[in-house]
MIZATOR-208096 format. One record per residue (C-alpha): x, y negated, z negated; residue in one letter. Coordinates in Angstrom, 2 decimals, m for minus. Layout:
N
X|Y|Z|a $
...
//
This chain:
433
99.83|m118.99|m85.57|m $
95.69|m119.54|m85.89|d $
94.35|m117.35|m88.76|l $
91.33|m116.59|m87.13|a $
93.39|m114.67|m84.25|l $
95.96|m112.59|m86.62|l $
92.44|m111.68|m88.56|g $
91.03|m110.55|m85.51|f $
94.43|m108.85|m84.14|l $
94.96|m107.22|m87.51|m $
91.37|m105.55|m87.39|v $
91.82|m104.50|m83.57|a $
95.61|m103.55|m84.59|t $
94.01|m101.53|m87.51|f $
91.31|m99.52|m85.72|m $
93.29|m98.51|m82.69|t $
95.53|m97.33|m85.24|l $
93.08|m94.99|m86.84|i $
90.65|m94.37|m84.02|m $
93.63|m92.68|m82.29|t $
94.95|m91.00|m85.22|k $
98.50|m92.77|m84.48|r $
98.02|m93.45|m88.21|m $
96.34|m92.27|m91.09|t $
94.03|m94.44|m93.02|p $
95.49|m94.33|m96.01|l $
98.88|m95.94|m94.58|v $
97.19|m97.93|m91.94|a $
95.34|m100.05|m94.84|l $
98.47|m100.60|m96.52|i $
100.90|m101.26|m93.81|v $
98.74|m103.42|m91.42|v $
97.82|m106.07|m93.59|p $
100.63|m106.45|m95.45|t $
102.73|m106.69|m92.07|a $
100.07|m109.65|m90.51|f $
99.96|m111.26|m93.97|a $
103.61|m111.48|m93.61|l $
103.71|m112.66|m89.87|l $
101.01|m115.58|m91.09|a $
103.69|m116.68|m93.60|g $
102.05|m115.50|m96.85|f $
105.11|m113.98|m98.30|a $
104.79|m115.72|m101.51|s $
101.41|m114.60|m102.51|g $
101.26|m111.45|m101.19|l $
101.25|m109.33|m104.33|g $
98.79|m111.51|m106.19|d $
96.15|m110.93|m103.41|m $
96.82|m107.14|m103.24|m $
96.43|m106.84|m106.87|i $
93.17|m109.08|m106.83|d $
91.77|m107.09|m104.13|g $
92.71|m103.59|m105.84|i $
90.81|m104.89|m108.96|k $
87.89|m105.77|m107.07|n $
87.87|m102.19|m106.14|l $
89.51|m100.48|m109.12|a $
85.94|m99.69|m111.01|p $
84.66|m98.40|m107.26|t $
87.55|m95.78|m107.52|g $
87.20|m94.58|m111.33|v $
83.38|m94.19|m110.61|m $
84.07|m91.72|m107.38|l $
86.73|m90.20|m109.08|l $
84.68|m88.77|m112.04|f $
81.74|m88.26|m109.90|a $
83.82|m86.06|m107.73|i $
85.05|m84.23|m110.75|l $
81.17|m83.78|m112.19|f $
79.50|m83.04|m109.18|f $
81.70|m80.36|m108.31|s $
81.95|m78.84|m111.51|i $
77.87|m78.71|m111.36|m $
78.38|m76.92|m107.95|t $
80.85|m74.51|m109.11|d $
78.60|m73.65|m112.29|t $
75.90|m72.61|m109.71|g $
73.66|m75.29|m110.85|l $
72.61|m75.72|m107.03|f $
72.36|m72.13|m106.10|d $
68.12|m72.37|m106.86|p $
67.92|m75.44|m104.58|l $
70.07|m73.68|m101.77|v $
68.70|m70.34|m102.12|n $
64.95|m72.14|m101.99|r $
65.99|m74.09|m98.80|l $
67.24|m71.01|m97.30|l $
63.98|m69.44|m97.20|r $
61.91|m72.64|m96.38|i $
63.94|m72.86|m93.04|v $
63.96|m69.41|m92.07|h $
67.27|m69.88|m89.93|g $
65.76|m72.23|m87.62|d $
68.92|m75.13|m87.45|p $
66.22|m77.69|m86.52|m $
64.61|m77.45|m89.77|a $
67.79|m77.89|m91.47|i $
68.45|m80.89|m89.48|l $
64.95|m82.69|m90.12|i $
64.83|m81.94|m93.60|g $
68.78|m83.66|m93.94|t $
66.76|m87.05|m92.90|v $
64.05|m85.90|m94.90|v $
66.17|m85.21|m98.20|l $
68.58|m88.40|m97.88|c $
66.19|m91.08|m97.62|a $
64.08|m89.43|m101.02|i $
67.79|m89.44|m102.66|v $
68.76|m92.82|m101.45|s $
66.21|m94.81|m103.16|l $
68.30|m94.88|m106.17|d $
70.20|m97.40|m103.95|g $
73.57|m95.80|m104.35|d $
75.55|m94.43|m101.33|g $
78.12|m92.32|m103.39|s $
75.35|m90.78|m105.42|t $
73.11|m89.79|m102.58|t $
76.00|m88.16|m100.70|y $
77.27|m85.81|m103.52|i $
73.56|m84.79|m104.57|i $
72.91|m84.24|m100.10|t $
76.11|m82.51|m99.68|i $
75.98|m80.51|m102.75|a $
72.47|m79.36|m101.08|a $
72.76|m79.03|m97.61|l $
76.61|m78.87|m96.84|l $
75.95|m74.46|m98.08|p $
73.47|m74.46|m95.03|l $
75.70|m76.21|m92.66|y $
78.45|m73.18|m93.42|k $
76.07|m70.64|m93.70|r $
74.87|m70.94|m90.16|y $
78.03|m72.40|m88.84|d $
76.22|m75.45|m87.76|m $
78.06|m78.74|m86.52|n $
79.20|m80.63|m89.50|r $
79.03|m83.92|m87.70|l $
75.60|m83.67|m87.56|y $
75.21|m83.49|m90.53|l $
77.54|m86.56|m91.82|c $
75.61|m88.69|m88.85|c $
72.07|m88.34|m89.83|l $
73.28|m88.52|m93.88|l $
75.14|m91.97|m93.36|m $
72.42|m93.46|m90.39|s $
70.11|m92.62|m93.40|t $
71.57|m93.86|m95.91|s $
71.97|m97.07|m94.11|g $
68.51|m97.86|m93.78|i $
67.13|m97.13|m97.06|m $
70.07|m99.24|m98.43|n $
68.00|m102.18|m97.13|l $
65.48|m101.79|m100.72|t $
65.86|m104.96|m102.59|p $
67.80|m102.88|m105.53|w $
70.77|m101.78|m102.55|g $
73.29|m103.88|m102.32|g $
73.14|m105.85|m98.41|p $
69.97|m107.13|m99.50|t $
71.02|m108.38|m103.28|a $
73.97|m109.77|m101.11|r $
72.24|m111.80|m98.76|a $
69.29|m112.68|m101.21|a $
71.66|m114.47|m103.47|s $
73.89|m116.16|m101.06|a $
70.84|m117.78|m99.45|l $
68.98|m118.26|m103.10|k $
66.22|m116.38|m101.70|l $
63.59|m113.69|m103.46|d $
64.92|m110.47|m103.04|p $
60.92|m109.23|m102.40|a $
59.86|m111.53|m99.91|t $
62.90|m110.74|m98.08|l $
62.22|m107.00|m98.02|f $
58.78|m106.40|m97.50|l $
58.98|m107.31|m93.56|p $
61.47|m105.15|m93.41|l $
59.52|m102.10|m93.90|i $
58.16|m101.10|m90.76|p $
61.82|m101.69|m89.16|g $
63.02|m99.12|m91.46|m $
60.25|m96.60|m90.89|i $
60.95|m97.11|m87.27|a $
64.66|m96.24|m88.00|g $
63.72|m92.97|m89.70|l $
61.56|m91.76|m87.47|a $
64.27|m92.74|m84.59|f $
66.22|m90.27|m86.60|l $
63.73|m87.39|m86.98|v $
63.58|m87.51|m83.35|g $
67.61|m87.90|m83.04|l $
67.84|m84.59|m85.71|a $
65.25|m82.72|m83.45|i $
67.50|m83.20|m80.77|w $
70.32|m81.93|m82.16|f $
68.36|m78.86|m83.29|g $
67.78|m77.79|m80.11|r $
71.45|m78.26|m79.35|k $
72.24|m76.08|m82.25|e $
69.23|m73.58|m81.32|r $
70.94|m73.01|m77.78|r $
74.07|m72.56|m79.22|r $
73.57|m70.18|m82.41|i $
69.63|m69.54|m82.35|g $
67.83|m68.74|m85.10|h $
69.60|m66.97|m87.92|v $
68.43|m64.44|m90.58|k $
69.28|m65.43|m93.88|a $
69.80|m62.15|m94.91|n $
72.17|m60.99|m91.83|e $
76.07|m61.04|m93.05|p $
77.20|m62.38|m89.72|s $
75.71|m65.65|m90.50|a $
77.87|m66.16|m93.50|f $
80.66|m68.55|m92.98|t $
81.39|m69.12|m96.53|g $
78.91|m70.78|m99.44|m $
80.62|m73.90|m100.96|a $
78.49|m72.81|m104.26|v $
80.50|m69.24|m104.31|s $
83.75|m70.86|m103.84|q $
84.80|m70.27|m107.64|f $
83.03|m67.46|m109.01|p $
84.78|m67.36|m112.04|e $
83.58|m70.81|m113.03|a $
79.74|m69.89|m112.34|r $
77.41|m70.24|m115.79|r $
73.96|m69.32|m114.99|p $
73.44|m68.88|m118.58|h $
73.89|m73.33|m118.92|l $
71.90|m73.81|m115.84|r $
69.05|m75.72|m117.78|w $
71.75|m77.88|m119.45|f $
73.60|m78.59|m116.79|n $
70.36|m79.80|m114.58|g $
68.71|m81.83|m117.75|a $
72.38|m83.62|m118.14|l $
72.66|m84.27|m114.24|t $
69.22|m85.66|m114.53|l $
70.03|m87.73|m117.66|t $
72.99|m88.77|m115.06|l $
70.88|m89.79|m112.76|i $
68.51|m91.74|m114.71|a $
71.03|m94.14|m116.25|g $
71.97|m94.69|m112.60|l $
68.51|m95.68|m112.34|v $
68.21|m97.97|m115.17|s $
71.83|m99.34|m115.18|g $
72.24|m98.56|m119.07|i $
75.67|m98.34|m118.57|l $
77.98|m98.93|m115.71|p $
78.03|m96.43|m113.08|l $
81.77|m95.52|m113.64|s $
81.19|m95.33|m117.54|v $
78.15|m93.21|m117.03|l $
80.08|m90.99|m114.91|m $
82.79|m90.71|m117.24|m $
81.00|m89.76|m120.05|l $
78.71|m87.21|m117.85|a $
82.28|m85.17|m116.80|f $
83.59|m85.18|m120.57|a $
80.10|m83.70|m121.69|v $
80.24|m80.91|m118.85|a $
83.33|m80.63|m119.71|m $
83.22|m79.73|m123.14|i $
79.82|m77.69|m122.54|v $
80.89|m75.48|m119.56|n $
84.58|m74.94|m119.93|y $
85.54|m75.61|m123.96|p $
88.88|m73.92|m123.21|q $
91.96|m76.45|m122.09|v $
93.09|m73.88|m119.83|a $
89.72|m73.66|m118.26|e $
89.38|m77.46|m118.23|q $
92.87|m77.78|m116.31|k $
91.70|m75.11|m114.03|e $
88.67|m76.94|m112.77|r $
90.14|m80.27|m112.45|i $
92.96|m79.03|m110.52|a $
90.71|m77.03|m108.27|a $
89.23|m80.44|m107.08|h $
92.38|m82.84|m107.56|a $
92.84|m82.55|m103.40|g $
89.49|m83.68|m103.09|n $
90.17|m86.74|m105.81|v $
93.30|m87.78|m104.34|l $
91.83|m88.19|m100.67|s $
89.08|m90.46|m101.82|v $
90.25|m92.57|m104.44|v $
94.06|m93.10|m102.94|s $
91.80|m94.72|m100.00|l $
89.84|m96.69|m102.03|i $
92.68|m98.61|m103.64|f $
94.36|m98.61|m100.07|a $
91.40|m100.53|m98.78|a $
91.59|m102.77|m101.79|g $
94.94|m104.25|m100.22|i $
93.60|m104.36|m97.08|f $
90.10|m106.34|m98.59|t $
92.38|m108.74|m100.82|g $
94.73|m109.86|m97.97|i $
92.01|m110.75|m95.82|l $
90.24|m112.57|m98.04|s $
93.29|m114.40|m99.81|g $
94.88|m115.55|m96.64|t $
91.74|m117.07|m95.48|g $
91.20|m115.05|m92.75|m $
87.54|m114.16|m93.02|v $
86.93|m117.71|m93.63|g $
88.73|m118.60|m90.26|a $
86.91|m115.69|m88.00|m $
83.65|m116.38|m89.36|s $
83.68|m120.10|m88.50|k $
85.43|m119.25|m84.84|e $
82.57|m117.29|m84.37|v $
79.77|m119.36|m85.00|v $
81.40|m122.37|m83.44|g $
81.78|m119.84|m80.36|f $
78.01|m119.50|m80.03|i $
76.57|m122.52|m77.07|p $
73.52|m124.75|m78.56|p $
71.48|m123.36|m75.55|v $
71.37|m119.90|m77.32|l $
70.65|m121.98|m80.59|g $
67.17|m121.43|m80.99|p $
67.79|m117.01|m80.61|y $
70.12|m117.74|m83.73|m $
67.91|m115.08|m85.45|a $
68.58|m111.92|m83.12|p $
72.25|m113.37|m82.88|i $
72.73|m112.42|m86.47|t $
71.84|m109.03|m85.93|a $
73.79|m108.43|m83.55|m $
76.28|m110.08|m85.25|l $
75.91|m108.03|m88.15|s $
77.17|m104.92|m86.78|l $
80.77|m105.48|m85.93|p $
81.23|m108.07|m88.68|f $
79.92|m106.07|m91.60|t $
81.83|m102.88|m90.04|f $
85.23|m104.93|m89.72|f $
84.72|m106.93|m93.27|i $
83.32|m106.17|m96.12|s $
79.71|m106.87|m97.11|n $
81.02|m109.35|m99.70|d $
82.68|m111.25|m97.30|a $
79.87|m111.02|m94.13|f $
77.12|m112.31|m96.72|y $
78.70|m114.42|m99.35|f $
81.35|m116.19|m96.41|g $
79.67|m115.76|m93.36|m $
76.25|m115.50|m93.58|l $
75.83|m118.89|m94.76|p $
77.71|m120.42|m92.10|i $
74.90|m118.72|m89.56|l $
72.33|m119.95|m91.52|a $
72.95|m123.55|m91.54|e $
73.43|m123.08|m87.67|a $
69.94|m121.58|m87.75|g $
68.65|m124.48|m89.74|a $
69.42|m126.71|m86.82|h $
67.45|m124.90|m84.12|y $
64.35|m124.64|m86.73|g $
65.24|m120.63|m87.66|v $
64.60|m120.51|m91.25|s $
67.23|m119.01|m93.58|p $
64.56|m116.25|m94.36|m $
64.93|m115.07|m90.92|a $
68.17|m115.38|m90.73|i $
68.63|m113.14|m94.35|a $
66.85|m110.36|m92.67|r $
68.33|m110.14|m89.05|a $
71.43|m110.10|m90.99|s $
70.73|m106.64|m92.80|l $
70.02|m104.90|m88.94|m $
73.68|m103.81|m88.89|g $
74.23|m101.67|m92.17|q $
73.55|m98.55|m90.30|p $
76.79|m99.46|m88.44|v $
78.47|m101.07|m91.53|h $
78.29|m97.82|m93.66|l $
80.85|m96.13|m90.86|l $
83.43|m98.94|m91.73|s $
86.81|m97.82|m93.11|p $
86.09|m100.29|m95.45|l $
83.33|m98.89|m97.30|v $
84.57|m96.25|m100.22|p $
81.28|m94.06|m99.89|s $
82.57|m93.31|m96.34|t $
85.87|m91.67|m97.40|y $
83.75|m89.66|m100.04|l $
81.18|m88.03|m97.34|l $
83.88|m87.01|m95.22|v $
85.78|m85.93|m97.32|s $
82.83|m83.51|m99.15|l $
81.99|m82.49|m95.44|a $
85.29|m81.52|m94.87|g $
85.52|m83.69|m91.32|i $
87.87|m86.36|m89.70|d $
86.82|m90.30|m90.44|l $
87.97|m91.06|m86.52|a $
86.03|m88.33|m85.27|d $
82.85|m89.12|m87.64|h $
83.40|m92.65|m86.11|q $
83.55|m91.89|m82.85|r $
80.21|m89.32|m83.11|f $
77.98|m91.75|m85.47|t $
78.77|m94.83|m83.93|l $
76.05|m94.67|m80.77|v $
73.22|m93.30|m83.09|p $
73.92|m95.92|m85.73|a $
74.01|m98.86|m83.44|a $
70.63|m97.40|m81.83|a $
69.18|m97.06|m85.12|v $
70.40|m100.58|m85.78|c $
68.97|m101.59|m82.42|g $
65.11|m100.26|m83.13|v $
65.22|m102.25|m86.41|m $
65.98|m104.99|m84.96|t $
63.28|m104.77|m82.22|l $
60.59|m103.60|m84.72|v $
61.69|m106.24|m86.98|g $
61.07|m109.17|m84.05|i $
58.03|m107.30|m82.91|a $
56.30|m107.63|m86.60|v $
57.98|m110.93|m87.12|l $
60.28|m110.18|m89.83|a $
62.38|m112.66|m88.04|f $
61.43|m114.48|m84.81|p $
63.08|m114.02|m81.32|l $
63.08|m117.76|m81.25|m $
63.00|m120.46|m83.66|g $
//
């Protein structure tokens, strides 16, 4: 059977199973690609493909494991209490102010270019507010993920670096014309936050911060015996040092997280029994996220190892009729939504983007324009079940992945549309070559 057809069927089967909740993402990520690889006749090399995929994602899995443990421990110690209390005083119980603040805070924190760190920091600061006022956490995840998708276009972010590397372009030159579109996307999200805020105002109204009835359980008070207010300055300095290390790249992300976690445990909980108790308290979150990362490694390993990704890319490009050739830039922008969702960024930018750029060159569309257009789908890409930070976000927020995908897909696609239209308007990439 044709590899491209099998690839499309595999992705469609996988998405149907998890969106309809007929199978958990963990099981589907393992079973579905294995079944299709056997159907395609790759039984002999199946093990090597799986191991290669797992190896590629292993550093990410290790990083997330220790990142969850570190920031969970910082929350237990009460490090974020002053920030949460300050935010409580600023918002004055107004859901709209909290939702707008969600976009602003995420945009600032996302400047480090790492989605996992962004989610951990913003969830630690904002989730207690959403819980305290009983606000819809789907709004929280929708705004955080969409904002992160926009800010991920910075030159040091993964997608822009991949696009520049794949087509041998300068990242800064590639990035600068995208800024107006990014600003427009953020403005759209602020408008969306205002709309969400009006809905929440009608549902719960303004809530006084000191009303006991408003309290639905703040995460920071979950383990009162683990509080370490006398070590707040040390923990703050340790966290800032970690973030500085992440930005500077002095050590690999996973190593930095491991070291920060070890130091935090020794200083805050010197007794072995206390350390075991803290690890056990957060083992559920760690297991749910890290297990999905390694399962995703099997999916991506098989998708790449069987050659399905390459076959799917060529099939899609070959399907574009010659009459639409001059419109390759907006076509690339549109294709980036589904393809960065269904396949990994690496597969799209290193496998499909060069093919799209070559096709565009035949019609006078520059590789730079194709590269910029290919970045427009990033807010939708972050909804993909192949993105490790997605599992981290929904796990920390305590919502179901399928519910998050259904709720956020339309707003994320709208953000992509806004950025694309502005990109065409400011000539970041042309409507027609």
